[in-house]
C-alpha positions, 0 to 999 in steps of 0.5 A, a space after each residue: 495970295 491969302 493962305 487962311 487957317 480955318 476950321 468951321 462947322 455949322 457956323 462954329 469954329 476958329 480962324 487963325 491970325 498972325 504969326 504961326 508956330 509950326 510943328 512937323 512930324 514924320 508919319 510914323 509915331 506922329 501922334 506922341 511926337 505932336 503931343 510932346 510938341 504941343 505940351 512944350 509949346 503950352 508950357 512955354 506960353 505959361 512961362 512967358 505969361 502969354 494971354 489969349 486962348 491957345 488953339 492948334 490946327 492940325 492935319 495927320 496923314 491917313 497912313 503911318 507909312 505915308 511920305 506926308 507927315 503931320 503938322 500942327 499950326 498954332 496961330 498968334 491969335 485964334 478968333 472964335 467963330 459963332 455965326 456967319 464967317 467973314 469973307 476970307 477971299 478977295 479974288 475970283 477963282 480961275 477955271 481949272 482942268 482935271 486929269 486922272 491921277 495915278 490910279 486910273 478909272 480902269 485900274 480902280 475897277 480892277 482893284 475893286 474886283 481883286 478886293 471883292 474876290 478876297 472878301 469872298 474868300 474870307 480874307 477880310 470883311 471890307 476895304 476902302 479903295 481910293 482913286 486920285 485926280 489932278 486939278 490944274 487951275 489956269 492961274 493962282 487960287 485965292 484959298 480964302 475964296 476957295 473956303 468962302 465957296 465951300 462954306 456957301 455950298 456945304 453949310 453943315 460940313 466941316 470946312 477946313 484950310 490947314 497947310 494947303 489942305 482944303 475941303 468940306 468934310 461931312 464926316 466928324 471923327 470926334 469932338 470933345 467939349 468939357 468931357 462930352 464926346 461926339 462922332 458922326 459915322 458915314 458909310 453907305 452912299 448913293 446919289 441924291 433922291 435915292 435914299 429909299 434904295 440906300 436904306 433898303 440895301 443889305 450891302 450898304 447896311 452891312 458896310 455901315 454897321 462895320 464902320 459904326 462898330 469900329 468907332 464904338 469899339 475904339 471909343 469904348 476903353 476911353 468913353 463911358 455911357 456910349 450911345 449910338 443913334 442910327 443909321 439914318 439918311 443924311 441928305 447932302 447937296 451931292 449925295 446921300 449917306 447912311 449916318 450914325 451919331 455917337 455920344 458919350 463922356 470921357 472916362 479916363 481923362 483922355 484929351 481929344 488927340 488921344 481919341 483921334 489916335 485911338 479912332 484912326 483909321 476907322 472902317 469908314 476910311 480903311 476897312 475891317 479888320 483894319 490890318 487886313 484892310 490896310 494890307 489890301 490897300 497897300 497891295 492895290 492902291 499904287 498911290 500915297 493918300 497923303 492927308 486924304 482920309 486922315 484926321 483934320 481939325 483943331 484942339 485947345 489947351 484944355 483937351 477940347 477939340 473937333 476933328 473931321 476926316 479929310 474927305 471931299 478935299 484937295 491938297 495944294 501943291 508947290 506948282 499951283 495944282 491940287 491933288 484930290 482923292 475919293 474912295 468907296 467901301 468895297 464889300 463882297 458883292 461890290 460892282 466895280 462900275 458902281 464903286 467907280 461912279 461913287 467916287 465920281 460923286 464924291 469928287 464933285 464938291 471939290 471939283 466944283 469948288 475949284 472951278 473945274 470946267 473940263 
């Protein structure tokens, strides 16, 4: 069964081929340990006079307390994609069934009510709560075919397959290319065709403002000439988001992994203030998000790279099933039923890609 190594956005990215060098790191202090491993690997490649461009594909967990660790994968060959990606799959996908996970719909609505009450008491401004589902295909899943389906259905998203984490995320955490930094912030969501209602929603506008501000504040110590354009409506096949694009230039020599560490978790996936939001997530969510809503992407030896937030994704499990998550930003006036419906919308892309029929 093909297990591809892929990160592609807008027709540009990488596919890994050949033997894989693998580094695994516990969630706590994953970033410095991953950086040290990557630097040692580069030094060894120089000493051995290896040719070709070195690219590391990586996934990091959402939470430093997660039992899921971080992983860097460095393929023997990294093939640059500029245009249409080659077909990766050879087999059709079997039908699949879905069942609720650890966080049931009823428990999710109750959690929304608890967090909204805490926000009204002034304990925090926003928290992002997630729920999960389990997907069980009727047979083996060709992950190359799964990537092909995601690329076809979500051409503007970051499509990735890294260590069993497969998805099509609309949200770019950060990119670095020759010193230029860009990011895209998404917060505020509605069903397709209802963009005018989203643009007029004071709740969604405030939620988005918090998310955009968290990115600007995190980048400011490292990036100069920061500019933000937005919010604007981003129309996707399954939903519409409020979006803000951010750009600037590296000011302190940081590489892309340093910016990933500085940015994560943004208010778009955790909340604000971060410490208070994380306390409430730990209190209300009876689950470990694993790599969902964590950074996923690639980097090269020059410090360039592109990292997305692992949304609209699922993690393959050893028994052949997949674990998928979706979340919503909770504010003081959040409606539990409405926030639950938003998670249903956000689950649809990966459920459709995995051929869930019931």
